Phi, psi and omega in degrees: 000135183279116193285342189279333170229112182227132167261121180285328181205111184296338183296340178235032179315316184299338179271007189303138185226161173290158173314309188299321183290321173301307181289317190262120175234065189281153164236118179281138179226156171274337180202146176279146182275313192047046173300119181160208192255354177292115181300151191298322182293343182264007180244129180236120170280140174227167167219157176209167184271145176216091189067239177269357181264136166271119180259151174267132175221175184212134172253131169240128186232108178295156167300150188032061180299135180284329193173176184244137177232130176264126187245124181256125186276178186270202190263004196252122155073266184184197188295329182296330177290355189227013178300330181290337172288314182296323177298314177298322178282333174293313181296336176286357184089011170275139160296131180233133173245132171224160180210159173267134166301172179299125175104353189253142170056228173279001178286136185288167164086196183232144187272131179219155179316305176294320179301319177280343175288321171290332178297320174294321174292319178284338171294327178284318172314313183292314177296315171300317172301316181301313192266346191055033177233164186263151185306336180295351178264002181229144174279142169256129179238122179240130174256133175051241176308319186296332166302323183290314182289321178296326180287323175287328181294317183297345179296310181257000180225079194293116176283177169305301172218154170252130175239127171249147182228109168069040187253152182272154180278312180191171182287329181298317180290331171296315182295311182300320175304307184307310182294336184276002186082005176289152182279101176228166177292099191254170177082010181248148184266114175273122178247000169227160193292309196039049181276096187283319180297326180289327177291323176293323179293325188282338182262163194250001179284143167310138190244125169248125181260100187256132181206141180300139184280347180232036174294123178247016168251309169241107188298150175308337176298338174293323187286323174302317184294320176290318170309309179296332180278332184289151174284163178276153000290139179210153174217145176244129180231102171270122187276120182294133180075359185258138186266201183296310198247011183233029177295325161251123023261006192296313182228059188298314181294324180286324169311304183302324178300308183294316186287314175304318178292322179291323171297308185301324186283347189239031175106006185278000000 
């Protein structure tokens, strides 16, 4: 099966959309809300260049930070939509860097498959410049679409560890699940590969694959496929009771333990 052009569900062919239209659901804003409990003095907004676009990012730094976590968010809106996760990692003691892909939030441009992969690379450039440290000192954590970007970024910029959360493996598996009548994101025409399992295989960092055990949007079969493809060292954690978007708060304490133990085991 050709993973570059796949129709996931013939039942909705009239509604076919491009990959970009499916994956990218940005919301531009002039200012971020940052609604939550992180004090303003612990939040620093930054900007950096990605091609012809200026991207927006943010650092949050708790008192006595225990380490740094680079967070790639999902395909919805902008940083504000994932602020609860930033807060959770902040409360765990991580200094967190996150950013908006082109076209999201305060970042300029329009999101495309090739464009967001470039954004991942320049985000790492920013982190290295900001911290004066190499990316090998930092873990990457990507949620859903963010897992795609983080995994592809890690091929050329090996992090300390790579952590994926609720990421799909590849379009072929989505297509096969749709053909079997499973509830998956169906009806879209894939024009780009997004072979995330292949990207994880091609990179060299230790991999922790997190996925909700009852995820009915991207099934746990995708996590198993990513895990099976990955090089050692690797770990698969199917989070009991968690669906696609609620590993946090379903298992916040366990997430902290899993992430910190994985980092600690691999040079943190």
